[in-house]
Every structure is written in structure tokens, then in C-alpha cells.
N, C-alpha and C positions, 0 to 999 in steps of 0.2 A: 453429415460426417465428411464431405469433401471440404466444407468450409473450416472444419475443425482440423483436418489434417492439414489444411494450407494454412491454418493459423501457425500449427506447430512447426513447421517448415520454416515460416517466416520468424519466429521467435528464435529458431536455431541460427537462422543465417543472418540476423542483426548483429551489427556491431564492427563495421569496416574500420572505423574510426577509434573504437574503444579496445578491440583486442590487442592491438600492438601495445598499448600501454599495461595490459595485464601480463601478455608476454614478457614484455620488458621488466616487470617486477616479478614475477616469478621466476623466468630464467635466470635474471642476476642472482636471486638467493639460491638456485640450483648449482649454477657453474662456476660464480665467483666466489673462492673460498672465503674470504673476509666479510662478505655481503651479510651472511648469517650470523657474524659475530659481533661485528660494529654495530653498536645500537644506533649511531645517526643513520648508517646507512640501510640499516634492518627498516627503521621508521620510515626512511623515504621511499623504500621498495613497496611497504605496506601501503603507506599513501597513494602512491600512484597505482597500485593494483586496486584499492578501494574507488579511486576516481574513475578508472574504466569500468568497474560494476555499477557505479552510481549512473554514469550516463548511459549505460546499457539499460538499466532497470527503467530510466526515465522514458528512453526510445522505444522499449516494449509496451510500456502503458499507452504511449501514443498511437502507436501500431496497432494495438489491439482494439483501441477506440476507434480510430479511422476505419479499420476492416471491418469491424461490426457494423458500423452505421452504413457502410456503403453496401454490404451485403444482407442488411436488416434483420442482424443477429441479435436478438437481446440477450443479455446476460453472458455475453463471450468472455466476460472476466472471469467466471467460474472455470470455464475450460481451461483459461490460460494458467488459473491456480493450480489447477489438477495437473498439468504438464509441469509447472515448476515444483510443486511438491513431490512427483515422482522422479522428476530430477535430481532434486535434493537428496531424496533418499538413496539413489543410485550413486550419487557421487560421495555421499557420505559414507556409504558402506565400502566403495572402492578405495576410498582414502585410508579409512580405518584399516581395511585389509593389508595395504601395502604397508601402512606404517608398522601394523604389528608383525608382519613377515620380515620387512627389511630393518626395522629400528632406525632408518635413516631417513629423516624427513626430506633430505636435499632429493632423494630418489623421487617421492611423491611430488615435490616441486615439479621435477623435470617431466614427469608424467603429465602434469596439469598444464604446462607450458607448450608441450606437446599437441595437446588436445584444443588448445585454444589456437595453436597455430593451424591446425586442419580447418577449423571454424573459419578463421581468417581467411584462407584459401578458398572456401566455399562461397564466403561472402563477396570477395573479389571476383569471381567467376560467375555471379550470378548477377543479372540485369534486373533492375528494379522495375522497368517496365513490364516484365513479365508476370509480374502478381497484380497488374490491373488496379494499382493503389489509385485513390482521387488525387487529381492535380491541382495545384493551388489556383486560387482566381486570378493572381497575380502573378503568375511565373513568367509573364513575356514582359512586366514592367521592370524599371530600374531597381538595383537591390536596396538602395536607402527609402525608396518609397514602398518597396513591397514591406521592410521591415516595419514602417511607420503604419501602413494600414492594417498589418497583422496584429500590432501591439493595440492600436486601436479597437479591433475586434475582439482581442482577448479582455481588454478591460471591460468592454460590453458583457462579454460572455461571465466574467466573474461577478458582476453586478446584477446578472439575471436571477431569476427566480429559484431560491433554494440553495445556489451554488455558493454565494458568501457566507451565508449562517450555518451550513453543513460544513465548509471547509473549515471556518474558524472554530468550529465545536471538536473536530477531529485533531486538528493541530493543536488546540489547547491542551486537549485530552492526552496528547502524545508528550508534549513540551513540559507539561507541570509535573509530570511524575519523575522524579530523580532515579537514575539507574544503577544499582548498586552491583552489575554483573561481575565488575573487576575485584571488588572486595570480595564477593561470594565464591569467584574462582580461587582467589589465593587462600580462602578459609577452607574450601573443599579439598585443595591440594596439599597445603601445609599444615592444617589443623587436624583434618580427618584423614589425610594421607591416602586421598582417592587417585587412583591412576587417570591421567588424562584421557585416556580412552572411554573411561566411563563419563565423561564431557560429551565426547563425541558421540557416545551410543544416546545420549539425551537428545542430541540433534537430529539423528535417525528417529527417534521416536515420536520429536515434535513433527518432523515432514510425515511421518504415516498417519499421525493423527489429523494433521491438517489436511490430506489427502481425503481421508474418512471423512469428516467433518464438512468438507467442501463438496462432496458427492451428495453428502445427505442433505446439505443445505440447497443444492441443485433441483433436489427432487421434492422435498418436503417443506423448507423454510421459506420457500421464497412469496408465499401468500400471508404470511405473518407480516403484521406492522413493522415497518423499519425501525420506528422510533422504540417500539416494545422489545424489538430483537437486539438493537444497540444497547438498550438500557441492561438488558438482560448479561449481554456478552461483556458489559463494561464492570458490572458486579462480580461475574465469575473470575474477570481478571484480576480485580483488587482481591478478591479471595485467593486466589492463586499464588498471589505475592505470600500469603501467610505461611505457605508450605515451606519456605525457607525459613521462617521463624520455627516451625516444627521442627527443622532439621538443627537449627542452630541449638535449638533447646535440647535436641536429641529424645524428642518425645517418641519418634518413630522407633527407635529401639525398645522403648517400653512396650511397645505395640508388636514387637516382634518383626519388624521391617529392618533390614540391612540398610547402610548408608549408601552403599552403590544402587541397592534397586530402587531406593526412594527417590535418590538425585535423578536418575534415569528417567521415572515416572514423572515427579512434579517438576523438574526444568522442561520436559518435553510438553507438560500440559501448559505451563503458562508461555512457552514459546508460540505453540499453537494457537491458543486464543489469542494474542497480542497479534498475529498474522492474520487470523481470520477477521478479526474487527475492523480492517482495512476492506475486505472484499465487498460488503453491501454499498460501502462509499464508491468505490470504483464503478461499480453497476449505476449508482444514481448520476454520477457526475458525467459519466459516459452517455446516459439518456438526456441529461440536461444541456449537452454540450450542441450549440447550433452547428448547423452544416457548413462545413469549411473550416471550422475552429476546433476540431477535436483533438488534432494533435497538440494544438498550442496548449489549449486548457488542460489535458491530462499531464504534460509535461510540466506545466506550472504546479500543478497538485501534487506530482510525485516529488519534485524539488523541493515544495512546502514540507512534505512529510519525510524529507531525508533531513532536513535543515530541524525540523522538531524532534527527531530522533538525534541528532548531534548535541542540540540544545540540552535535552535530556540528560545525556551521555556527561556534558559539563557540570550539570545541576548535581547528578549524583557524585561526581568527583569532589563537587565544592562541599556538599553536605558531610561526605565521607572525613573531609578535611576539617570541618567544623566539629564535629562529633568525635574526632580523636581516632578513628578507625585507621589503623595501619597493619602493616606485615606482620607484627608483632603482637597487637594489641586489638583484640574483636570484642572488647568488653560492651562497646556501644553498638554492635551490629543489630541486635534486637531492636533497638530503639531507631535505628535508620531503618529497618525495615516495616515497623509500624508507621513511620513517617510515609513511607511508600504507599501502604494500604490507605491511608487516611487521603493521600493526595490523590490516589486513583479514585476515590469515591466523589470527591467534589464535582467532577464533570455531570455526575448523574442529576444533580439539582438544576441543570439547565439543559436537560435532554430536550426541552420542549424546542429549541434549535432545530433538532432533526426533523426533518419531514416524517410523516406517518407512512406515505408511499415511497416505495421504493422508484416506481416507474413513473414517467412524466406524461400522461395521455394529453396531447395537444388537441386532440379531438373534442375532449370534454370542454376545455377552454374555450375552443372555438364555438362550440354548441351553447354554453354560459353566454358567450358574447353575442351570438345571434339571438338567443332569447331576449337580450335585454334591448338589442336594436329592433327586434319585432315588437317589444312592447311600446318602445319609443316611436315606432311606425303606426301602432295603434293608437296611442294617445294623440298622432298628429292628425292621423285621418280623423277621430271624434271631432276634434277642436276644429278642423277644416270643413268638416260636414255642418258643425253648429254654425258656423260662420255663413255657409253658403245658405243655410236655412233662414238665418236672420236677414240675410242680405236680399232673399227672394221676398220675404214678408215686407221689409221696406219699399221694395220696388213695386208690389201689389198695392199698397197703400197708398203711393204716391199716384198711381194710376187711377185710383177711385176718386 
């Protein structure tokens, strides 16, 4: 429990370099009048804010891996998922509450920037040595030499057993699915006339489901084969994309389910499955990371996942443009959803790249190696004894 509490404190206090970017972004939209109106400035603020969030997520993944290996805590990533899901539920609820009460997004931006400022002050006043994090093996060497050695260690770690194939599978499974979230959002708000607060409630539902599923996974699903679990999750994710087709065809109304309730539930389920799919991989990579390279490896993996999500978004924009899906024409939106579904099923056909076990037991490998060495030694002893017997026979014959 103390280790989990320490992890939560670390996750909250991380970000001395990234919080200023987010404060600059959200604070500008809250305090500068034309920042939230002019499209170029608004895009720049969102870009800077997302940059800070991405760096923070990468640092958190690396920190969790290092802390887990130092304290020999297996599956610490599941507790981090619980903490992030609980924080997401609380943050979405507070944001929705202030937005409904004030009807002024600038007020919500100001509150968010204030909370980030408090986190920045806490991070600046906390010494990293107080958490007893592992020190780098090269911290006394020159910077360029340290970077070179760290990069060399990272290349060896990526080429290690199970890392490259698993990383390739999860990156391809994300990047090859075109995301139509922008088109669906416009369809829900402009055609179905749903209130944006409904979309926000779907985020809360997704975080709640993620929290519950993570707890269930931590207690009951760890013993299941990872390959089987990931295959089931990928099929469920592809099936959840078809829920958007049900909404577009208005099949839910025929079943007596209103659009608002259906969007909250279906979008929450799809978001939960998409996020939960990453949890077993993060636990796997943390177990496979060699000592001293946990942070670098997890940072690389988190960066690869961010890039795959970006590529998936661009692929969705390109597919929407090819299909002619615009803000006034959603005729081919069902076709795009079906293409999403088929693309999400393709990674299942090379699921063999995912290992069957989520934990890498070095003792078994050493045991197997020692058995081979013992077998070799036994063969050597047999041959050596035969040579001795033959030599003694020759010596006795010569004496006669």
C-alpha cells in the first residue's frame, strides 16, 4: 500500500517542464479575449497544451516502470491505470459541472490553469532524491557519452526477446484503424442535435468503465493467456465500432433507446476498450525492460503509441475526404464505419506476434539454459571417460 501511495504522489508531482506549457495554453484561452476566437491562436494553444500532456504521459509511463522494478512490484501499471481513470472521472465531472453552471468555457479553462499552477509549485518544491529513484549508471560521465550509451542500451532493449514483435503489433493495430471521431462528433451535434454535454458524459462513462475493468483485470484476468486476452479485446474493439453504425442507421430508436443514452453508453464502451488494450502491453514491456533501461524503453514505447494515434487520426481525415464525408453530407459515413471495423479486425490475423505470457520469468530461461549445459557436461564426461578407458587398455596391451 505504501508503494501504491508513493506512486500516486509521483504521478501527481511529475511535470516540472510540461506544466508550464499547459498553463500557457489554457491560461491564454481563459485570459486573452481573442485567443479563444481566432482560429490560428486557438489551434496554437491546443497544440502547446497537447504537447505538455504528451510529454507528461511519456514521463509517467517511464516513472512507473522504474519505480516498479526498483521496488519489485509486478503489474504496477494497473494501479496507475486505476489512478488515471479515477482522476479522469473526477476531472470530467468537475469540468461538466462548471460548464453547465456557468455556461462559460473560459471560466473552466481558468480553473484548469489554476490547478496546473498548483501542481507546478508542488513539483518545483519537491526534490527528486526524496523518492529514492534509481540513478543512471552514466550520471558521472559527459552528456554526449551518456546519450550515446543510453541509446545503445535502448537499441539492445528493443531488439530483446518479445519487445520488438509485441511493440510492432500494438503500433500497427492502432495506426491502421482510421479514426472518424471528428466526423462522428459533427454528426452527433449537427444532425442529431445532441448537446455537447452528452459527449462529455460519454467520457465520464468511459473512465468509469475503465476503472472497473482495470480492477477486474488486476484481480481475475492476470492468469489468462495474454495472446488470448488481447485477441478478445481486439475483436471487442472492432465490434464496438459498429455501435456508431447503429447510431447512424438509427436502429437504437427502433429498440426504444434514445440517442443521448445510446451515445453515452456506446462511446464510453468504445473508449474504455481502446484504452484497456494498452494495459497488458505496458505490464509486459515493464517486465521485459532490462535493469537500468526501464525509463528509456517505456518512453520510446509511449512515444510510438502517441505517433500511431496521430497517424490513425490523419488516416481517418484522409478516408473521410476520399469518401466525401463533410459537415453537410454524411451519406458515406456508414461506409467509413464499416471500413473502420474491417481494419480493426486485420491485426487479429497476426496475433501470434503477441506472447502468450504477460510475465517474463528469467529463472525459467536460466533453468533451461542450465539443463542444456548440464546435458553438454554429461556428454562431455561420457566421451572423456571413454577416452580414459581406451587409453588404459592401450597402455595395458603395451606392457604385455
